[in-house]
C-alpha positions as CSV (number, residue, x, y, z in Angstrom):
1,M,-11.7,76.4,5.8
2,T,-11.3,75.8,9.4
3,V,-11.7,72.4,11.1
4,T,-15.0,73.3,12.7
5,K,-16.5,74.3,9.3
6,I,-15.4,71.0,7.8
7,E,-16.8,69.1,10.7
8,G,-20.1,70.9,10.3
9,I,-20.2,70.1,6.6
10,M,-19.3,66.4,7.2
11,K,-22.1,66.1,9.8
12,N,-24.7,67.3,7.2
13,L,-23.3,65.0,4.5
14,S,-24.4,61.5,4.6
15,L,-24.5,58.7,2.0
16,F,-28.1,57.8,2.9
17,K,-30.8,58.7,5.4
18,P,-31.7,56.1,8.0
19,E,-35.4,56.1,6.8
20,D,-34.2,55.2,3.3
21,L,-32.8,51.9,4.6
22,P,-34.9,48.7,4.2
23,P,-36.8,47.8,7.4
24,K,-34.8,44.6,7.8
25,V,-31.5,46.6,7.9
26,R,-32.9,49.2,10.3
27,Y,-34.2,46.6,12.8
28,E,-30.9,44.6,12.6
29,K,-28.9,47.7,13.4
30,L,-31.3,48.6,16.3
31,F,-31.3,45.1,17.8
32,R,-27.5,44.6,17.4
33,N,-27.0,47.4,19.9
34,L,-29.3,45.9,22.6
35,V,-27.7,44.4,25.7
36,S,-28.0,40.7,26.0
37,L,-30.2,39.5,28.8
38,S,-29.1,36.9,31.3
39,K,-29.6,33.3,30.2
40,V,-30.8,31.1,33.0
41,Q,-31.4,27.5,32.0
42,S,-33.8,25.4,34.1
43,R,-33.4,21.7,34.1
44,K,-37.0,20.8,34.4
45,G,-40.0,21.4,32.1
46,R,-39.9,22.7,28.6
47,P,-37.0,24.9,27.5
48,P,-37.7,28.6,28.2
49,F,-38.1,31.2,25.4
50,S,-35.1,33.4,24.8
51,K,-35.5,36.6,26.8
52,D,-33.6,38.4,24.0
53,S,-36.0,37.2,21.4
54,L,-39.0,38.2,23.5
55,L,-37.6,41.7,24.1
56,R,-36.9,42.2,20.4
57,A,-40.4,41.0,19.5
58,L,-42.1,43.4,21.9
59,I,-39.9,46.3,20.6
60,Y,-40.8,45.4,17.0
61,K,-44.5,45.2,18.0
62,N,-44.5,48.7,19.5
63,L,-42.5,50.3,16.7
64,R,-44.8,48.8,14.1
65,G,-47.9,49.8,16.1
66,L,-49.3,46.3,16.1
67,P,-52.4,46.1,18.4
68,S,-51.9,42.6,19.7
69,L,-49.5,39.7,20.0
70,T,-51.7,37.7,17.6
71,E,-50.9,40.4,14.9
72,L,-47.3,40.1,15.8
73,A,-47.4,36.3,15.3
74,F,-48.9,36.9,11.8
């Protein structure tokens, strides 16, 4: 076999399909690849929410098709 045929076979072979992974693992892999947002700390008022956490929550909400932030909180 030639190298290109072997490469083609290897691309088609996989140990698992991404959709077979548990949801927690899929989301961890997705969120691990997101760029970290800037962290600006203010000295007054209550501590701000993490922008990274807010971004992840909104992505999760949209991927799961949740209609509202209340549903996301549940």
